GUKOLGU-492547 format. One record per residue (C-alpha): residue in one letter; z, y, x. Coordinates in nm, 4 decimals. Each point is the difference from the previous one (the first is absolute). Layout:
% GUKOLGU-492547
@res = a	z = Z	y = Y	x = X
...
//
This chain:
% GUKOLGU-492547
@res = m	z = 0.0004	y = 0.0020	x = -0.0012
@res = k	z = 0.0807	y = 0.2296	x = 0.2898
@res = k	z = -0.3474	y = -0.0492	x = 0.1440
@res = i	z = -0.1593	y = 0.0901	x = -0.3296
@res = n	z = 0.2213	y = 0.3106	x = -0.0199
@res = n	z = -0.0805	y = 0.1017	x = 0.3509
@res = k	z = -0.3768	y = -0.0168	x = -0.0730
@res = f	z = 0.0657	y = 0.2028	x = -0.3174
@res = s	z = 0.1792	y = 0.2573	x = 0.2052
@res = t	z = -0.2796	y = 0.0187	x = 0.2624
@res = v	z = -0.2614	y = 0.0524	x = -0.2710
@res = f	z = 0.1943	y = 0.2849	x = -0.1622
@res = i	z = 0.0701	y = 0.1707	x = 0.3393
@res = s	z = -0.3695	y = -0.0030	x = 0.0725
@res = l	z = -0.0726	y = 0.1201	x = -0.3488
@res = l	z = 0.2433	y = 0.2923	x = 0.0423
@res = l	z = -0.1635	y = 0.1129	x = 0.3173
@res = m	z = -0.3561	y = -0.0328	x = -0.1273
@res = v	z = 0.0435	y = 0.1847	x = -0.3375
@res = s	z = 0.2761	y = 0.2511	x = 0.0828
@res = g	z = -0.2522	y = 0.2884	x = 0.0348
@res = a	z = -0.2024	y = -0.0976	x = -0.3147
@res = v	z = 0.3120	y = -0.0530	x = -0.2149
@res = y	z = 0.1704	y = 0.3148	x = 0.1169
@res = a	z = -0.3027	y = 0.2072	x = -0.1016
@res = q	z = 0.0269	y = -0.1429	x = -0.3568
@res = q	z = 0.3752	y = 0.0018	x = -0.0358
@res = p	z = 0.1183	y = 0.1319	x = -0.3374
@res = k	z = 0.2687	y = 0.2698	x = -0.0087
@res = l	z = 0.3256	y = -0.1276	x = -0.1433
@res = q	z = 0.2835	y = 0.1986	x = -0.1585
@res = f	z = 0.3345	y = 0.0609	x = 0.1792
@res = f	z = -0.1257	y = -0.1887	x = 0.3053
@res = r	z = 0.0677	y = 0.0154	x = 0.3740
@res = p	z = -0.3328	y = -0.0254	x = 0.1930
@res = n	z = -0.0168	y = -0.2980	x = 0.2305
@res = d	z = -0.1517	y = 0.1956	x = 0.2841
@res = k	z = 0.0739	y = 0.3162	x = 0.2141
@res = e	z = 0.0259	y = 0.1980	x = -0.3326
@res = g	z = 0.3229	y = -0.1997	x = -0.0728
@res = l	z = 0.1756	y = 0.1174	x = 0.3139
@res = n	z = 0.3371	y = 0.1610	x = -0.0643
@res = v	z = -0.0244	y = -0.0923	x = -0.3713
@res = f	z = 0.3260	y = -0.1522	x = -0.1049
@res = e	z = 0.0551	y = -0.0597	x = -0.3705
@res = t	z = -0.3260	y = -0.0013	x = -0.1909
@res = p	z = -0.0756	y = 0.3585	x = -0.1237
@res = k	z = 0.0468	y = 0.1127	x = -0.3565
@res = a	z = -0.3098	y = 0.2306	x = -0.0064
@res = d	z = -0.2001	y = -0.1066	x = -0.2938
@res = n	z = -0.3361	y = 0.0900	x = 0.1526
@res = v	z = -0.2060	y = -0.3125	x = -0.0630
@res = v	z = -0.1498	y = -0.0337	x = -0.3519
@res = f	z = 0.0336	y = -0.3437	x = -0.1609
@res = d	z = -0.3458	y = -0.1250	x = -0.1135
@res = g	z = 0.0671	y = -0.3667	x = -0.0302
@res = f	z = 0.1070	y = -0.3158	x = 0.1818
@res = k	z = -0.0639	y = 0.0093	x = 0.3724
@res = v	z = 0.0458	y = -0.2339	x = 0.2831
@res = r	z = 0.0393	y = 0.1095	x = 0.3656
@res = l	z = -0.0520	y = -0.2697	x = 0.2668
@res = g	z = 0.1482	y = 0.0968	x = 0.3342
@res = g	z = 0.1257	y = -0.1643	x = 0.3155
@res = d	z = 0.1567	y = 0.0352	x = 0.3483
@res = f	z = -0.0844	y = -0.1560	x = 0.3416
@res = s	z = 0.1821	y = 0.0374	x = 0.3203
@res = m	z = -0.0300	y = -0.1433	x = 0.3538
@res = q	z = 0.2041	y = 0.0629	x = 0.3101
@res = f	z = -0.0584	y = -0.0476	x = 0.3699
@res = q	z = 0.3503	y = -0.0571	x = 0.1467
@res = g	z = 0.0950	y = 0.0379	x = 0.3658
@res = l	z = 0.3814	y = -0.0454	x = 0.0209
@res = t	z = 0.2439	y = -0.1415	x = 0.2504
@res = q	z = 0.3588	y = -0.1147	x = -0.0743
@res = s	z = 0.3146	y = -0.1272	x = 0.1699
@res = n	z = 0.3652	y = -0.0837	x = -0.0646
@res = t	z = 0.3166	y = -0.0953	x = 0.1903
@res = a	z = -0.0607	y = -0.3759	x = -0.0332
@res = g	z = -0.3654	y = 0.0309	x = 0.1091
@res = n	z = -0.1100	y = -0.2439	x = -0.2778
@res = l	z = -0.2476	y = 0.2143	x = -0.1941
@res = v	z = -0.3684	y = -0.0964	x = -0.0078
@res = e	z = -0.2453	y = 0.1820	x = 0.2172
@res = l	z = -0.2197	y = 0.2323	x = -0.2063
@res = g	z = -0.3609	y = 0.0660	x = 0.0933
@res = s	z = -0.2425	y = 0.2629	x = -0.1083
@res = d	z = -0.2202	y = -0.1027	x = -0.2862
@res = f	z = -0.0801	y = 0.0421	x = -0.3676
@res = n	z = 0.2478	y = -0.0776	x = -0.2752
@res = l	z = -0.0846	y = -0.1877	x = -0.3300
@res = p	z = -0.1813	y = 0.2510	x = -0.2253
@res = s	z = 0.1563	y = 0.0679	x = -0.3366
@res = a	z = -0.1701	y = 0.0914	x = -0.3329
@res = n	z = 0.1090	y = 0.1143	x = -0.3484
@res = l	z = -0.1908	y = -0.0004	x = -0.3324
@res = n	z = 0.0966	y = 0.2725	x = -0.2339
@res = l	z = -0.0746	y = 0.0077	x = -0.3722
@res = d	z = 0.0836	y = 0.3180	x = -0.2006
@res = v	z = -0.0858	y = 0.0185	x = -0.3648
@res = q	z = 0.0098	y = 0.2906	x = -0.2387
@res = l	z = 0.0970	y = -0.1829	x = -0.3136
@res = m	z = 0.0623	y = 0.2886	x = -0.2448
@res = d	z = 0.0462	y = 0.3748	x = 0.0124
@res = g	z = 0.2976	y = 0.0417	x = 0.2351
@res = v	z = 0.0513	y = -0.3783	x = 0.0526
@res = r	z = -0.1014	y = -0.1633	x = 0.3228
@res = m	z = 0.0399	y = -0.3390	x = 0.1704
@res = h	z = 0.0182	y = -0.0813	x = 0.3708
@res = l	z = -0.0323	y = -0.3436	x = 0.1663
@res = k	z = 0.0010	y = -0.0695	x = 0.3728
@res = t	z = -0.0871	y = -0.3276	x = 0.1672
@res = y	z = 0.0584	y = -0.0771	x = 0.3698
@res = l	z = -0.3200	y = -0.1870	x = 0.0972
@res = s	z = 0.1137	y = -0.0452	x = 0.3611
@res = s	z = 0.3408	y = 0.0784	x = 0.1486
@res = r	z = 0.2011	y = -0.0969	x = 0.3104
@res = a	z = 0.2731	y = -0.1923	x = -0.1871
@res = h	z = -0.2262	y = -0.1961	x = -0.2443
@res = n	z = -0.3138	y = -0.2057	x = 0.0548
@res = e	z = -0.0991	y = 0.0127	x = -0.3645
@res = s	z = -0.0993	y = 0.2822	x = -0.2304
@res = w	z = 0.2711	y = 0.0972	x = -0.2503
@res = v	z = 0.0880	y = 0.2822	x = -0.2315
@res = k	z = 0.2346	y = 0.2590	x = 0.1524
@res = g	z = 0.0871	y = 0.1513	x = -0.3362
@res = g	z = -0.1108	y = 0.2204	x = -0.2817
@res = h	z = 0.1228	y = 0.2532	x = -0.2546
@res = m	z = -0.0895	y = 0.2075	x = -0.3019
@res = q	z = 0.0435	y = 0.3772	x = 0.0012
@res = v	z = 0.0349	y = 0.1901	x = -0.3234
@res = d	z = -0.0484	y = 0.3849	x = 0.0082
@res = k	z = -0.0908	y = 0.0469	x = -0.3638
@res = l	z = 0.1186	y = -0.1626	x = -0.3185
@res = d	z = -0.3071	y = 0.0748	x = -0.2116
@res = f	z = -0.0331	y = -0.3675	x = -0.0672
@res = v	z = 0.3023	y = 0.0378	x = -0.2323
@res = r	z = -0.1618	y = 0.2911	x = -0.1737
@res = p	z = -0.1993	y = 0.2973	x = 0.1264
@res = g	z = 0.2299	y = 0.2467	x = 0.1709
@res = f	z = 0.3089	y = -0.2165	x = -0.0281
@res = l	z = 0.2806	y = 0.1561	x = 0.2166
@res = e	z = -0.2705	y = 0.2048	x = 0.1623
@res = g	z = 0.2488	y = 0.2669	x = 0.1241
@res = l	z = 0.2130	y = -0.2599	x = 0.1784
@res = m	z = -0.2839	y = -0.2050	x = 0.1418
@res = k	z = -0.1416	y = 0.3106	x = 0.1613
@res = y	z = 0.2674	y = -0.0522	x = 0.2596
@res = t	z = 0.0707	y = -0.3758	x = -0.0309
@res = s	z = -0.1428	y = -0.3186	x = 0.1479
@res = i	z = 0.1069	y = -0.3447	x = -0.1014
@res = t	z = -0.0702	y = -0.2891	x = 0.2360
@res = i	z = 0.0595	y = -0.3759	x = -0.0755
@res = g	z = -0.1025	y = -0.3004	x = 0.2008
@res = l	z = 0.0764	y = -0.2321	x = 0.2942
@res = d	z = -0.0877	y = 0.2189	x = 0.3010
@res = e	z = 0.1557	y = 0.2448	x = 0.2494
@res = f	z = 0.2432	y = 0.2352	x = -0.1575
@res = n	z = 0.0690	y = 0.3651	x = 0.0848
@res = y	z = 0.3063	y = -0.0069	x = 0.2301
@res = g	z = -0.0221	y = 0.2552	x = 0.2737
@res = d	z = -0.3140	y = 0.1783	x = 0.1254
@res = a	z = -0.0704	y = -0.2092	x = 0.3018
@res = h	z = -0.1863	y = -0.2613	x = -0.2002
@res = f	z = -0.2694	y = 0.2601	x = -0.0769
@res = r	z = -0.0806	y = 0.0273	x = 0.3718
@res = r	z = 0.0300	y = -0.3600	x = 0.1099
@res = s	z = -0.2822	y = -0.2541	x = 0.0556
@res = d	z = -0.0251	y = -0.2395	x = -0.2953
@res = n	z = -0.1585	y = -0.3027	x = 0.1646
@res = a	z = -0.3561	y = 0.1299	x = 0.0659
@res = r	z = 0.0537	y = 0.3420	x = -0.1510
@res = g	z = 0.0851	y = 0.1956	x = 0.3104
@res = i	z = -0.1824	y = 0.3204	x = -0.0796
@res = f	z = 0.3208	y = 0.1894	x = -0.1047
@res = n	z = 0.1957	y = -0.1079	x = 0.3075
@res = p	z = -0.0662	y = 0.2258	x = 0.3110
@res = f	z = 0.1216	y = -0.2741	x = 0.2208
@res = v	z = -0.0535	y = -0.3780	x = 0.0139
@res = g	z = 0.3523	y = -0.1346	x = -0.0746
@res = n	z = 0.2268	y = 0.0686	x = -0.2985
@res = y	z = 0.3576	y = 0.1184	x = 0.0278
@res = l	z = 0.2728	y = -0.2249	x = 0.1545
@res = m	z = 0.1862	y = -0.0416	x = -0.3345
@res = d	z = -0.3058	y = -0.0202	x = -0.2193
@res = a	z = 0.1200	y = 0.0714	x = -0.3538
@res = f	z = -0.2678	y = -0.1859	x = -0.1964
@res = s	z = 0.0228	y = -0.2761	x = -0.2498
@res = t	z = -0.1971	y = -0.1335	x = -0.2994
@res = e	z = 0.2258	y = -0.0682	x = -0.2961
@res = a	z = -0.0237	y = -0.0027	x = -0.3777
@res = f	z = 0.0781	y = 0.3621	x = -0.0857
@res = g	z = -0.0209	y = 0.2821	x = -0.2513
@res = e	z = 0.0304	y = 0.3654	x = 0.0915
@res = v	z = -0.0252	y = 0.3477	x = -0.1450
@res = t	z = -0.1187	y = 0.2966	x = 0.2017
@res = l	z = 0.0395	y = 0.3657	x = -0.0983
@res = q	z = -0.1925	y = 0.2750	x = 0.1803
@res = n	z = 0.0092	y = 0.3749	x = -0.0912
@res = n	z = -0.0669	y = 0.3067	x = 0.2163
@res = g	z = 0.1081	y = -0.1677	x = 0.3179
@res = l	z = 0.3006	y = -0.1792	x = -0.1397
@res = l	z = -0.0049	y = -0.3848	x = 0.0150
@res = a	z = 0.2175	y = -0.2719	x = -0.1473
@res = v	z = -0.0447	y = -0.3756	x = -0.0039
@res = i	z = 0.2198	y = -0.2683	x = -0.1652
@res = g	z = -0.0738	y = -0.3709	x = 0.0076
@res = l	z = 0.1152	y = -0.3508	x = -0.0327
@res = t	z = -0.1191	y = -0.3216	x = 0.1787
@res = n	z = 0.1178	y = -0.3622	x = -0.0353
@res = g	z = 0.0817	y = -0.0059	x = 0.3731
@res = k	z = -0.2227	y = -0.3066	x = 0.0718
@res = l	z = -0.2889	y = -0.0255	x = 0.2395
@res = n	z = -0.0795	y = -0.3598	x = -0.0956
@res = q	z = 0.0072	y = -0.0333	x = -0.3832
@res = n	z = 0.1738	y = -0.2891	x = -0.1770
@res = v	z = 0.2100	y = -0.0677	x = -0.3078
@res = t	z = 0.2164	y = -0.2821	x = 0.1193
@res = v	z = 0.3859	y = 0.0396	x = 0.0162
@res = n	z = 0.2615	y = -0.2029	x = 0.1803
@res = d	z = 0.3600	y = 0.0285	x = 0.1059
@res = n	z = -0.0984	y = 0.2182	x = 0.3015
@res = t	z = -0.2023	y = 0.2406	x = -0.2059
@res = d	z = 0.1434	y = 0.3499	x = -0.0030
@res = n	z = -0.3044	y = 0.2151	x = -0.0788
@res = k	z = 0.0385	y = 0.3645	x = -0.0910
@res = p	z = -0.2644	y = 0.2686	x = -0.0798
@res = s	z = -0.0693	y = 0.2738	x = 0.2462
@res = f	z = 0.0368	y = 0.3634	x = -0.1039
@res = y	z = -0.1948	y = 0.2693	x = 0.1942
@res = g	z = -0.0939	y = 0.3624	x = -0.0315
@res = k	z = -0.1186	y = 0.3132	x = 0.1715
@res = l	z = 0.0593	y = 0.3779	x = -0.0351
@res = g	z = -0.2084	y = 0.2569	x = 0.1905
@res = y	z = -0.2004	y = 0.3132	x = 0.0324
@res = d	z = -0.3700	y = 0.0165	x = 0.0993
@res = k	z = -0.1793	y = 0.3319	x = 0.0011
@res = q	z = -0.3068	y = 0.1615	x = 0.1613
@res = l	z = 0.1714	y = 0.3340	x = 0.0613
@res = n	z = -0.3210	y = 0.1708	x = 0.1175
@res = d	z = -0.3447	y = -0.0892	x = 0.1512
@res = d	z = 0.1635	y = -0.0910	x = 0.3329
@res = l	z = 0.3395	y = -0.1487	x = -0.0834
@res = r	z = 0.1109	y = -0.2989	x = -0.1987
@res = v	z = 0.3643	y = -0.1168	x = -0.0134
@res = r	z = 0.1337	y = -0.3345	x = -0.1453
@res = l	z = 0.3531	y = -0.1345	x = 0.0057
@res = t	z = 0.1156	y = -0.3118	x = -0.1838
@res = g	z = 0.3095	y = -0.2195	x = -0.0151
@res = s	z = -0.0251	y = -0.3690	x = -0.1236
@res = w	z = 0.2409	y = -0.2705	x = -0.0753
@res = y	z = -0.0095	y = -0.3773	x = -0.0554
@res = i	z = 0.2983	y = -0.2147	x = -0.1231
@res = n	z = 0.0139	y = -0.3739	x = -0.0443
@res = n	z = 0.3337	y = -0.1990	x = -0.0288
@res = g	z = -0.1324	y = -0.3523	x = -0.0326
@res = t	z = 0.0841	y = -0.2544	x = 0.2764
@res = s	z = -0.3136	y = -0.2140	x = -0.0689
@res = n	z = -0.2524	y = 0.2811	x = -0.0303
@res = g	z = -0.0450	y = 0.3601	x = 0.1036
@res = g	z = -0.0364	y = -0.0800	x = 0.3725
@res = y	z = -0.3708	y = 0.0828	x = 0.0147
@res = l	z = -0.0086	y = 0.3715	x = 0.0272
@res = y	z = -0.0790	y = -0.0099	x = 0.3756
@res = g	z = -0.1605	y = -0.3490	x = -0.0016
@res = g	z = -0.2545	y = 0.0153	x = -0.2752
@res = d	z = -0.3161	y = 0.0541	x = 0.2028
@res = r	z = -0.1741	y = -0.3319	x = -0.0288
@res = g	z = -0.2974	y = 0.1250	x = 0.1959
@res = g	z = 0.1747	y = -0.0094	x = 0.3311
@res = a	z = 0.0733	y = 0.2590	x = 0.2709
@res = r	z = -0.2718	y = 0.1669	x = 0.1995
@res = y	z = 0.0945	y = -0.0940	x = 0.3540
@res = f	z = -0.1025	y = -0.3650	x = 0.0350
@res = n	z = 0.2206	y = -0.2601	x = 0.1789
@res = v	z = 0.2521	y = 0.2451	x = 0.1328
@res = l	z = 0.3404	y = -0.1594	x = 0.0600
@res = y	z = -0.1390	y = -0.3547	x = -0.0230
@res = t	z = 0.1538	y = -0.2495	x = 0.2409
@res = v	z = -0.1740	y = -0.2580	x = 0.2164
@res = p	z = 0.0476	y = -0.3591	x = -0.1210
@res = d	z = 0.3169	y = -0.1708	x = 0.1166
@res = q	z = 0.0198	y = -0.3590	x = 0.1166
@res = e	z = -0.0206	y = -0.1287	x = -0.3615
@res = g	z = -0.3011	y = 0.2200	x = -0.0603
@res = n	z = 0.1953	y = 0.2433	x = -0.2301
@res = t	z = -0.0771	y = 0.3678	x = 0.0069
@res = q	z = 0.1595	y = 0.3053	x = -0.1626
@res = g	z = -0.1915	y = 0.2877	x = -0.1695
@res = g	z = -0.1522	y = 0.1095	x = -0.3258
@res = p	z = -0.2558	y = 0.2361	x = -0.1520
@res = r	z = 0.2598	y = 0.2639	x = -0.0741
@res = d	z = 0.1402	y = 0.0271	x = 0.3509
@res = g	z = 0.0093	y = 0.3558	x = 0.1351
@res = q	z = 0.1574	y = 0.1239	x = -0.3261
@res = y	z = 0.3703	y = -0.0345	x = -0.0981
@res = n	z = 0.1509	y = -0.1325	x = -0.3237
@res = a	z = 0.3809	y = -0.0309	x = -0.0225
@res = r	z = -0.0410	y = -0.2373	x = -0.2952
@res = f	z = 0.3019	y = 0.1382	x = -0.1842
@res = t	z = 0.0684	y = -0.1982	x = -0.3154
@res = k	z = 0.1537	y = 0.2938	x = -0.1822
@res = i	z = -0.1515	y = 0.3316	x = 0.0995
@res = t	z = 0.0191	y = 0.3747	x = -0.0601
@res = a	z = -0.2746	y = 0.1926	x = 0.1781
@res = l	z = -0.0568	y = 0.3759	x = 0.0136
@res = q	z = -0.3094	y = 0.1621	x = 0.1513
@res = f	z = -0.0758	y = 0.3717	x = 0.0479
@res = n	z = -0.3490	y = 0.1160	x = 0.0932
@res = p	z = -0.1028	y = 0.3505	x = 0.1086
@res = f	z = -0.3686	y = 0.0755	x = 0.0142
@res = i	z = -0.1349	y = 0.3363	x = 0.1235
@res = k	z = -0.3652	y = 0.0825	x = 0.0475
@res = f	z = -0.0883	y = 0.3423	x = 0.1469
@res = k	z = -0.3779	y = 0.0336	x = 0.0497
@res = g	z = -0.0933	y = -0.3015	x = 0.2174
@res = l	z = 0.3538	y = -0.0786	x = 0.1132
@res = e	z = 0.2058	y = -0.2441	x = -0.2007
@res = f	z = 0.3467	y = -0.1550	x = 0.0310
@res = f	z = 0.1355	y = -0.3031	x = -0.1867
@res = g	z = 0.3468	y = -0.1390	x = 0.0507
@res = i	z = 0.2289	y = -0.2791	x = -0.1114
@res = v	z = 0.3868	y = 0.0097	x = -0.0134
@res = e	z = 0.1055	y = -0.3307	x = -0.1538
@res = r	z = 0.3221	y = -0.1844	x = -0.0435
@res = a	z = 0.0212	y = -0.3651	x = -0.1196
@res = n	z = 0.3412	y = -0.1436	x = -0.0824
@res = g	z = 0.0809	y = -0.3591	x = -0.0683
@res = n	z = 0.2584	y = -0.0355	x = -0.2716
@res = n	z = 0.0741	y = -0.3664	x = 0.0039
@res = e	z = 0.3515	y = -0.1210	x = 0.1022
@res = f	z = 0.0291	y = -0.3401	x = 0.1675
@res = t	z = 0.3167	y = -0.1998	x = -0.0627
@res = q	z = -0.0960	y = -0.3139	x = 0.1797
@res = p	z = 0.0585	y = -0.0850	x = 0.2823
@res = q	z = 0.1592	y = 0.3451	x = 0.0498
@res = t	z = 0.0327	y = 0.3261	x = -0.1725
@res = d	z = -0.2928	y = 0.2128	x = 0.0976
@res = e	z = -0.2563	y = 0.2402	x = -0.1544
@res = e	z = -0.3669	y = 0.0680	x = 0.0583
@res = g	z = -0.0569	y = 0.2964	x = 0.2234
@res = a	z = -0.2418	y = 0.3045	x = -0.0108
@res = f	z = -0.3077	y = 0.1296	x = 0.1794
@res = t	z = -0.1289	y = 0.3482	x = 0.0531
@res = q	z = -0.3655	y = 0.0594	x = 0.0463
@res = l	z = -0.1390	y = 0.3325	x = 0.1385
@res = a	z = -0.3712	y = 0.0851	x = 0.0419
@res = g	z = -0.1961	y = 0.3112	x = 0.0882
@res = e	z = -0.3781	y = 0.0252	x = -0.0093
@res = l	z = -0.1908	y = 0.3099	x = 0.1126
@res = i	z = -0.3726	y = 0.0049	x = -0.0536
@res = y	z = -0.2551	y = 0.2704	x = 0.0805
@res = r	z = -0.3278	y = -0.0250	x = -0.1868
@res = l	z = -0.2923	y = 0.1845	x = 0.1658
@res = g	z = -0.2969	y = 0.1783	x = -0.1524
@res = s	z = -0.0711	y = 0.1519	x = -0.3357
@res = d	z = -0.0504	y = -0.3468	x = -0.1452
@res = e	z = 0.2860	y = -0.1545	x = 0.1988
@res = k	z = -0.2191	y = -0.2988	x = 0.1133
@res = f	z = 0.1944	y = -0.0318	x = 0.3326
@res = y	z = 0.3755	y = -0.0150	x = 0.0528
@res = i	z = 0.2560	y = -0.0610	x = 0.2774
@res = g	z = 0.3671	y = -0.0650	x = -0.0379
@res = g	z = 0.3127	y = -0.1883	x = 0.0750
@res = r	z = 0.2769	y = -0.1960	x = -0.1836
@res = y	z = 0.3465	y = -0.0982	x = 0.1107
@res = n	z = 0.1942	y = -0.2547	x = -0.1984
@res = t	z = 0.3490	y = -0.1488	x = 0.0556
@res = v	z = 0.2191	y = -0.2456	x = -0.1933
@res = k	z = 0.3704	y = -0.0393	x = 0.0831
@res = g	z = 0.2768	y = -0.1873	x = -0.1707
@res = k	z = 0.2090	y = -0.3186	x = -0.0552
@res = q	z = -0.0919	y = -0.3226	x = -0.1771
@res = r	z = 0.3698	y = -0.0543	x = -0.0679
@res = e	z = 0.2702	y = 0.2635	x = -0.0361
@res = s	z = 0.2162	y = -0.1975	x = 0.2522
@res = s	z = -0.2714	y = 0.0223	x = 0.2727
@res = t	z = 0.1294	y = 0.1736	x = 0.3067
@res = e	z = -0.3383	y = 0.1470	x = 0.1083
@res = e	z = -0.2917	y = 0.1461	x = -0.1768
@res = l	z = -0.3550	y = -0.1459	x = 0.0014
@res = d	z = -0.2473	y = 0.2645	x = 0.1279
@res = v	z = -0.3695	y = -0.0053	x = -0.0020
@res = s	z = -0.2443	y = 0.2892	x = 0.0661
@res = r	z = -0.3764	y = 0.0535	x = -0.0151
@res = l	z = -0.2294	y = 0.2797	x = 0.1349
@res = n	z = -0.3565	y = 0.0429	x = -0.1229
@res = v	z = -0.2402	y = 0.2524	x = 0.1550
@res = g	z = -0.3633	y = 0.0178	x = -0.0914
@res = g	z = -0.2825	y = 0.1406	x = -0.2036
@res = g	z = -0.2844	y = -0.0737	x = -0.2368
@res = w	z = -0.3441	y = 0.0935	x = -0.1107
@res = f	z = -0.1286	y = -0.0175	x = -0.3576
@res = l	z = -0.3738	y = -0.0812	x = 0.0450
@res = s	z = -0.0262	y = 0.0517	x = -0.3744
@res = n	z = 0.2406	y = 0.0212	x = -0.2879
@res = n	z = -0.0053	y = -0.3827	x = -0.0049
@res = v	z = -0.0066	y = -0.0960	x = 0.3728
@res = l	z = 0.2930	y = 0.0706	x = 0.2427
@res = t	z = 0.0483	y = -0.1050	x = 0.3566
@res = k	z = 0.3338	y = 0.0501	x = 0.1701
@res = l	z = 0.1478	y = -0.0622	x = 0.3465
@res = e	z = 0.3653	y = -0.0098	x = 0.0802
@res = y	z = 0.2518	y = -0.0805	x = 0.2710
@res = v	z = 0.3105	y = -0.1795	x = -0.1288
@res = d	z = 0.3269	y = -0.0640	x = 0.1849
@res = q	z = 0.2777	y = -0.2016	x = -0.1797
@res = s	z = 0.3284	y = -0.1063	x = 0.1475
@res = y	z = 0.3139	y = -0.1852	x = -0.1172
@res = n	z = 0.2902	y = 0.1868	x = 0.1613
@res = g	z = 0.3593	y = -0.0877	x = 0.0881
@res = d	z = 0.2013	y = -0.3186	x = 0.0239
@res = a	z = 0.0167	y = -0.0875	x = -0.3704
@res = w	z = -0.3375	y = -0.1763	x = -0.0011
@res = t	z = -0.0012	y = -0.3725	x = 0.0800
@res = g	z = -0.2613	y = -0.2677	x = 0.0548
@res = r	z = -0.3548	y = 0.1079	x = 0.0325
@res = f	z = 0.0852	y = 0.3606	x = -0.1048
@res = a	z = 0.2415	y = 0.0618	x = 0.2916
@res = g	z = -0.1528	y = 0.2602	x = 0.2228
@res = a	z = -0.3350	y = -0.0455	x = -0.1826
@res = e	z = -0.2725	y = 0.2644	x = 0.0165
@res = f	z = -0.3724	y = 0.0216	x = -0.0508
@res = s	z = -0.2563	y = 0.2757	x = 0.0637
@res = g	z = -0.3611	y = 0.0720	x = 0.0380
@res = v	z = -0.3118	y = 0.1319	x = -0.1714
@res = v	z = -0.1438	y = -0.1026	x = -0.3400
@res = l	z = -0.3398	y = 0.1105	x = -0.1450
@res = e	z = -0.0532	y = -0.0301	x = -0.3726
@res = a	z = -0.3056	y = 0.0429	x = -0.2199
@res = v	z = 0.0519	y = 0.0480	x = -0.3737
@res = i	z = -0.2360	y = 0.0105	x = -0.2972
@res = s	z = 0.1186	y = 0.0885	x = -0.3452
@res = f	z = -0.1877	y = 0.0924	x = -0.3146
//
């Protein structure tokens, strides 16, 4: 079955590349929609401007394709990490289906055709967004819906602002660098959320079932709880040159058998391939996985807060993360202890050149520090530096080059992470339409 699926993926990847230009030229305009190309840069929540006239059912076929050339080296204290060469990574591809169902009602569906973590094609998620209630009756709650969006589905939900700038498997066109953030707040769960936007003010309130993998079975160890999340913020274009955005988000789950996916929900895999993989031992066993290079505390009960400033003045833009993730679970066996807490800080400074901003240069610094257990005597500490730039050959094609340097600092790390570091250059090409 996997061989069949691999052939299926290859055909679709080729199809995306061959027809991207033709399809893009014929793409219908959809209501309340974030463009999946350069025009979608620095778009966070989908806009409420009602500037697309509904003239019937429309289907928009889109896709993403990305490929990296990686040249990294790595080391650790034990000296047991694999040697990395310079070569191409496995390409990744997405298939996007967006459908205008009714006036103010739109559906989105994304399929990962090829990803690092899975050989087969599979649906990442989908949702329905409602911006008008005219299907109830014409003009129903029109005054309220002018500022309101209702989103329901099994897909990524709107916690924090960093997920709007991350690479989603093959969709790397919104990420100025190759890798995502160290604590990558991204998960696909069954959810419903309401978004209000009015004159720069923003509010989001939502609920998920806290599960990445869906099932309905219950046993004696089941302690599932829903996840509550929300966001408050301000986003305003103050004049032709200056835009200011500041948001604060929260996510709370108190279940011990679910809710631990907030920083481990990316099933596409991390961008830096084979980092922190160990050489086989005498039994042929090796350590490493597709999400290495990122950090997930795997708290069973979690309260997370993320604050995101974004400032754009002419071609200069700054995006930041101040995030605190607390584990709330108390362990009574074999000893009294509690889950710890981690703090993530990130600052990203980008300068976009030219009147059309087709070139950019910039840097990002990202750290995560904290304790897995409250009783731990020392903090875990990991840091990453990215420096690089990019060139939009067109609104749909981006090439970017970066230097990355990541290190696991201090004596709290054990095993393959003790004294670990990797660094080098990565070149990535992205197509999105």
